[in-house]
N, C-alpha and C positions, 0 to 999 in steps of 0.2 A: 286426178292430180289437180285439175283446175279448182275443185272444191277445197282441197288443202290450201292452195294459194289464197282462195277467197277467205277462208277462216283466218289465215295468218295475217293477210294484208288488207282485207276489206276492200277489194278492188272495185266491185260494183258500187259499193256504198260511197266510194270516193269519186265515182263517175268516170272510171277508166275501164280498160280491158287488158287481157293478158298480152295481146299483141303490142299495145302501146307501151306497156311496162318493159317488155323485152327489148324492143327497138330503142326505147328511151335509154335503157341501161347501156346498150351497145354504143350509142352515139355519144353519151357522156364519157365513156371510156376513151373513145377515139379523140374526143375534144380535149381531154386532159392527160393522155398517156405521155405527152411530151415531158411531163414533170419527172418521169423516171430517169431518162438519160440526163436531163438538165440538173437534177438534184445530185445525181452521182458525180457529175463533173464538178459541181460547185464544192461539194464536200471533199472530193479528192484533191482539190487545190490546197486543203489544209493537212493533207497527208493520209487520208483514209483510202482504203481499197475500193476502187471504182466499181468493180463488179459486185462486191459485197454490199455496198451502199445501194446499188440498183436493186438487188434482190430484196433487201430489207425494207426499202422504201415501198416496194410493191406489196410485200407481205403485211407490214404494219398498216398501210393504207387499206388493205383488204380487211383486216381485223376490225379496225375502227369503223369502216364503212358498213360492215356487217352489223355492228352494234347500232349504227344509225338506222339501218334498214329494218332489222328485226325487232329492236326495242322501241325506237322512236317512230318507225314506220313512215319515213319521209324519203323522197327520191333525191337525197343529198349524198354526194360522194366526197370522201375526204382523202387527202394525200399531203405530202410535204408542202408546206406553204412557201410561196415565193416571197420571202421577206425575212423570216427567221433563219432560213438557210444562208442567205447572203449576209445577214447580221453575224451569225456565228462564225462564218468563214472569213469575212473581210473586215468586220468592225472591231473584233477583239485582237488585242496585241499579239504579235508574232512570238512574244515571250512564252505564250501558252502553247503546248503541243495539242494534238487533236484529242487525246484522251482527256486532258484538262478542260478543253472547251466543251466536250460532251458531258463532263461532270458538272460544269456550270449550267448546262442546259438541263441536266437531270435535276439539280437542286431547284432551278426555276420552275421546272415542270411539276415537281412535288408541291411547291408552294402554290402554284397556279391551280392545281387540282384541289387543294384544300380550300383555297379561296372560292372555287366554283361550287363547293359543297355548302358554303355559308353565304349570307347576304352581302359579304364584303365585295364580291365582284360586281354585283348590281349597284351597290352604293357608290363605288368608285366610278363606274360608267355614267351613272346619273349625275354625279357631282361635277364632272368635267364638262365644260361648255362644248356644244357641238362643234363650234368653229375651231376650238383647240384640238378636238379629236381629228377633224378633217385636216388640220395643219400637220399633225403627227403622221397621219396616213400619207399625205402628199409628200412629206419629207422622205418617208420610206420608199415611195414610188420613184422619186427622183434619184435616190441612192441606188436602187436596183438598176435603173436605166444607166446610171454612170458606170456601175460595175460592168454592165454589158458592153458599153462603148469601149471601156478599157480592155476587157478580156478579149474582145474581137480584134483589137488593134486599130479600130476606126479612129480612136484618139490615142496618143502616146505621149510619153514624157518628153519635154522640150526644155533644154537648158536656159533658153532665153525667156520663154513665155510660160514655163511650168508645164503646160499641156499644149498639144498641137495636133494637127491632122496626121493620121497614120500614114504608112507607106502604101500608096495606092497601086504600086507595082506588085504587091504581094497578093497572089490569087485568093488567099484566105480572107483578106480584108475586103476584096472586091465581092466575093461571094456573100460575106456578112452584110455588106451594104445592099446587095441585091435582095437578100432575105428580108431586111428591114423595110425596104421600099415596097416589096411585094406584100408583106404583112399589113402595113399601113393602108395600102391600096385596097386589099381584100376586106378590111374592116368596114369600109364605107360603100360596099356594093349593096344594091337594093335587096338582093336575096338574103334573107335573115339567116338561113342555114349556112350559106357560104361565109357570111360575115362572122358568125359565131365560131366557125372552124378556121378562121384566118391564120391563127398561130400554127396549128398542126399542119395545115396545107403548105404554108410558106416554109416551115422547117423541113417537110418532106421534099419539096422542090429543091431546096438548098442542099440537102444531104445528097440527093441524086447528082446534082451538078457538081458538088464538091468531090464525090466519089469518082466521077468520070475524070475530073481534073487530076485527082490523086493518081489514078491508074495511068493516065497519059504521061504524067511526070515520072512515075515509077518505071514504066516500060521504056521511056526514052533515056533513062539513066540520070535524069536531073534531080531525082529524089532517092536517096540511099539511106538505109537503116544504119544507125550507129549504135553498136552494142545491143543489137536486137530491137532498137526502138527508133521510131521516126520522129524527127523534130519538125513537126508541122501542125498547123491549126486546121488542116483539111481532114475530112473524115477518112479513116484508114480502112481499107478493105478487111473485113473480118478474118478472111483466110490468111492474111498477112500480119494480123495483129496477135502477138503472143499473149496479150492480156485478155483476149476475148475467148471465153469457153462456155459451153453449155453446162447447165447444172447450177448449183449454189455453193461451190467450194469457197467462194470469197467471203461468205458470211462469217466464217470462223475468225476472220481478221477484223471484224467490226462489232460483232455481238459482245455485249458486256465488256466493252472497251478493249477488245482484242485478246481477252484472257486465253482463248483457245487457239489463237493465231500463232504465226511463226515467231513473233516477237516475244512470246511468253510473258505477257503482262501479268505480273505477280501481285499478291496481296501487299507486299512491301511497297511496290511502286504505287499501288492504289492509295495506300496510306500517305506516302510522300506527296502524291499529287493533291490529295485533300489538304494536307498541311500547307502546301504551296498556295493553293487557292485561298484559303482563309487568312493567309498572311499578307495578301496583296489587296490594297484598297480598291484597285481596279476591278477585282472580282465582284465586289459588292455592287459596284456600278453596273457591271455586266449582268449580274443576276437580276437586279432591279429592272434594268432596261429590257432584258429578255421577257420578263413578265409583263412589262408595260406594253411593249410592241405586240406581244402575243394577245394581250387583252383587247387591243383595238383591232388587230388584224382579224382575229377570229370573230369578234362581235360584228365588225363592219361587213364581213363576208356573209355571216348568217343573216344579217338584215338585207343584204343585197340579193340573196336567193330566197328570202322569206316569202315575199308576195307570190312569186311564181310557183313555189313548191308547197304552198299552204301552211308554212310554218307561222306566218304572220296572219292574224285574223282581220276581219273588216274594221276592227277598232284599233288596229295598229299594235296589238299585243301578241306575244309569242304563245302559241299553243303548246302544251306540255313542255314548258321551258326546261324543267329539270332533266327530262329525258334527252333533249337536244344538247343541253350543256354537258351532260354526263358523257355522251359520245365524243363531244368536242374536247373536253378536258382529259379524257382517257388518252387521246392522241398525244397530248402534251406530257402526260405522265410516263408513258411507256416508250416513247420514241427514242430518246438518247441511249438508254441501256441496250436497246435492240439495234442500234447502229444507224439511225437516220435522224433527220431534223424534225422539228415540231409539225405534227399533222393537223390540218385544219380543213374546214369546209371549202369547197371550190365553187367559184361563181359559175363555172362551166356547167354546173348542175341545172342551170336555167335552160340549157339546150334541151335536155330531156323533158323538162316540164313543158316547154313549148311544143314538144311532139306528143304531149298527152299523158306522160308519166306522172302519176299522182301518189304513188305509194312506195313503200320501202323495197318492193320487189325489184324496181329499177336499180336501186343501190346494191342489192344482192347480186344481180347480174354483173354489174360493173366490178364488184368485189371479186367474183369468181374469175373474171378476165385478168384482174391484177395478180391473182394467184398463179394463173397460167403464165403470165408474162415474166414472173420471177425466175423461171427456168431457162429463158431464152435470151440471155444478155447479148450474145453476138448479133441477134436480129436488130437490136436497138443500138449496138455499139457505134454505128456510123453517126448516130444522132448526138453522141457525146463530144464531138469535135468542137473546139472553140469557135470556129467560124459558123457553126450551126446552133449551138446552145446560146451563145451571147446575144444574137438577135431576139431570142425568146425573152431574155432578161430585159432587153431594151423595150420591146413591145409591151410586155406585161407591166414593166415599171412605168411606161408612159400612160398606160390605161389607169393604173392606180393613181398616178399624179393628177391627171386631167379630171378624173371622176371626183376626186376629193378637193383639189385646189379650188375648183369653181364653186364649191359649197362653203368655203370658209366664211363668206359674208364680208365683203369689202366695204360695206357701209359703216362697219365698225372699224375704225382705223387702227385701234390697238390690236384687234384680232388679225387684221390684214398684215400689220408689221410683224406680229408673232409668226404668222405663216411664212413670211419672207425669211425671218431669222432661222426658223427650223430647217427650211429647205436649203438655204445657203450654207449654214454651218454643217449640215449633214453631208453635203457634197465636199466642201473645202477642208473639212477635218477628216473626211473619209470615215465617218462614224455616225450612225443614226443615233446612238446614245448621246453623243455630244450635242447633236442637233436638238434632240428632245430636251436635254437638260438646260442648255443655254436659252432655248426658246421659252421654256417654262419659267425660268428665272426672270427673263426679260418681261414676260407677260405679267408676272406678279408685280414687278417694279413699276411698270407702266400703269397698271391698274391702281396701285397705291398712290402714285403721284397724281394720277387723274381723279383721285378721290372717289374711286369706285370699289373700295375695299369690301363693301357689303355684298358685292356680287361674287366674291371669291369664297368658295367652300373651304372649310377647315382642312379637308384632305388635300387640297391643292397646295396650301401652305406647307403641310407636312412633306409632301412629295418634293416641293421646291427646296425645302431645307435639307432633305436627304441628298439632293443633287449638289447643293452648295458644299456640304460636308465631304461628299465623295470627291468632288473636284479639288477641294483643299487638301485632303489626305493624299491624293494622287500627286499633287504638286510638291508637297512637303516630304513625301516618302524618301526621295534620294538623299535628303539632308538628315533624315532620322536613322538611316542605316549605319 
């Protein structure tokens, strides 16, 4: 058996061994399995079946990770990215139902896949200044963090000040705050292994504390189910949760936009949804923004895991770029029709690399664990509570923001102001797309007035003009109907 693995993955040639690869794959899975309940919670907020999203997130992640492991032979694990899921659930207008949002993601995924097969993806990435890329990623991180603060109840709507501190008498809010502080604290311990597992450890602690709190309130009569459902952000005991069941029954409600589900999503509805999408100017903004966010999210993550996982060579160039990009782009292509958000490489793959994993066998191990987890939703159901998942959003968002914002380059004042605009407008308009569009337009204007137009690539002008047109059409549409 070891000889088979050696032929497939060239383990000894890469300077590794079977033990390192298996342990590396196990640890990577533990470090990133939090995405399964978190993604199912986020997408359920826009109307999707929570257990179905959970199962398909695990299965799609497993398929794409197998491609990365078997074809590209790198210890990189992929799953639903924290960014595109928040974008599709919270940045797109509530006028779109979940099927229409997933259709938008499907269209964006097809275009992204086609771009990845051509030099277009590389041209766009190389044309956009690094500081602008960092500003966009920082805006995405700030938005994810803001969503987590809102969903956890740590901040809430306030009639006088728009937003304010949430209800600290709510046990769910207190547990969320505990989880955030614990996560931030663990990130800075000297033990690298513990620091890299800060998010899953803090989520696990919070889930246990939350479950104990739920059971004490339930048995004391202070928490009662209404119409078979509990109105609480605390984790619900699986044996009391009517929506938690073993198996994968829920996938019929999310695969191919729910065509096999109870709603009976028909071809006629599919046609009506497509007609609606293409009749709305906001749809084009959303599709373009989804591609744009995915472009930087996936590229930045690949670069982040590149050095540790041997994807990036000593000259700073990607080894076998087409194989790596193929696995990455396949996730964008198949995710939405199969009932989950865009799949991308996870920075947690670095954990396995640090333990000595250097081949795709580690990815295969993690993929098999994803397959197994798709059948046991009740085991993970306590991690889908708002008080538990929201802190993961806060901590991941903070990491994305800090790691990118510091790279913007504040010596260049135009780039610094662009970063400020992207972040502020992403938060205050509750839309990453608006933040990117307004920031990019402002960047072009500042560069032109500053007589630095020669530094702007043609593709930046084109993208900026597209945003101007989309904003104008969105504003004028009410008057044109």
